[in-house]
C-alpha positions in Angstrom: -14.4 8.4 8.0 -13.8 7.1 11.6 -15.4 8.8 14.4 -13.7 11.1 16.8 -14.2 10.1 20.4 -11.2 11.4 22.3 -8.6 14.2 22.2 -5.9 12.0 21.0 -8.2 11.0 17.9 -8.6 14.7 17.0 -5.0 15.3 17.4 -4.1 12.5 15.1 -6.5 13.6 12.5 -5.2 17.1 12.5 -1.7 15.8 12.2 -2.9 13.5 9.3 -4.7 16.5 7.6 -1.7 18.9 8.1 0.6 16.3 6.4 -1.7 15.8 3.6 -2.0 19.8 3.3 1.9 19.9 3.2 2.0 17.4 0.3 -0.4 19.5 -1.8 1.1 23.0 -1.0 4.9 22.1 -0.8 5.9 21.4 -4.4 9.6 20.2 -3.5 7.8 17.0 -1.9 5.0 16.0 -4.4 7.1 13.8 -6.2 7.1 11.5 -3.3 3.4 10.5 -3.5 0.7 9.6 -6.2 -1.1 12.5 -7.5 -4.3 12.3 -9.1 -6.1 15.2 -10.6 -9.8 15.2 -11.7 -10.9 17.5 -14.4 -13.8 19.5 -12.7 -14.3 21.9 -15.6 -18.1 22.3 -16.3 -18.3 19.5 -18.9 -16.2 17.2 -16.6 -18.7 18.0 -13.7 -21.7 17.4 -16.2 -20.4 14.1 -17.4 -19.8 13.0 -13.6 -16.4 13.8 -12.3 -17.7 14.7 -9.0 -18.8 11.1 -8.5 -15.4 9.9 -9.7 -13.7 12.1 -7.4 -15.8 11.2 -4.3 -15.1 7.3 -5.3 -11.3 7.9 -5.8 -11.1 9.6 -2.4 -12.9 6.8 -0.6 -11.7 3.9 -2.4 -7.9 5.0 -2.1 -8.5 5.5 1.7 -10.0 2.3 2.2 -7.0 0.4 0.4 -4.4 2.5 2.5 -2.9 3.9 -0.6 -1.2 7.0 -0.1 -2.1 9.6 -2.8 -3.2 13.1 -3.1 -6.6 13.6 -5.0 -7.3 16.9 -6.2 -9.7 18.9 -8.7 -8.4 20.9 -11.6 -10.1 23.0 -14.3 -10.6 21.8 -17.8 -7.6 19.6 -19.2 -8.4 20.1 -22.8 -10.0 17.0 -23.4 -13.5 17.6 -23.3 -14.5 15.1 -25.7 -13.2 12.3 -23.4 -14.5 13.6 -19.9 -14.7 12.8 -17.2 -10.6 12.9 -17.3 -8.3 12.1 -14.7 -4.5 12.7 -14.6 -2.3 10.2 -12.5 1.3 11.2 -11.8 3.2 8.2 -10.1 6.6 9.1 -8.5 9.4 9.1 -11.0 6.9 8.6 -13.9 5.4 10.9 -16.5 1.8 11.9 -15.8 -0.8 9.8 -17.6 -4.4 11.1 -18.4 -7.4 8.9 -18.6 -10.3 9.6 -20.4 -14.1 8.5 -20.2 -13.5 7.7 -16.7 -16.5 6.5 -14.5 -16.5 4.6 -11.2 -16.2 1.3 -12.6 -13.1 2.5 -14.8 -11.7 4.2 -11.8 -11.7 0.8 -9.8 -9.7 -0.6 -12.7 -7.3 2.2 -12.8 -6.7 1.6 -9.0 -6.2 -2.1 -9.1 -4.5 -2.3 -12.5 -2.4 0.8 -12.8 -1.8 2.3 -9.4 -1.5 -1.1 -7.4 0.1 -3.3 -10.3 1.4 -0.8 -12.7 -0.2 -2.3 -15.6 -1.7 -0.6 -18.6 -5.5 0.4 -18.6 -7.5 1.2 -21.6 -8.3 4.7 -22.1 -4.9 6.5 -21.8 -5.2 9.8 -23.8 -2.0 10.4 -25.9 0.1 13.5 -25.1 -0.9 15.9 -27.7 1.8 18.6 -26.7 5.3 19.2 -26.1 7.0 21.5 -23.7 9.6 24.3 -24.7 12.5 22.0 -23.5 11.4 19.0 -26.0 
């Protein structure tokens, strides 16, 4: 994170944070940006999800990839913790299991940037009422 030295820096940071906040709390606008949910239930935290979340936030910011990283509760895949769910604009969500920092790096480089599959995708095991 950059240091705030002037009022302009502070104003720019405030505007950036308000914009990110709007993306999180305005459900009509969430499909325009990559969303990453990190499973932070007790089993996820115990398996290292906090480290994965911290890495994702820093790595995406360094690469100037616009994404919202948020935490969620248990996703129902306790056997594969830590888990993350990535929703790219116009695509169905994909859940990755056994994610550590090294795998998170691969996911960013291959899945997010290049749209290539990465090992560790957990298949969908449910259907909605509409299907």
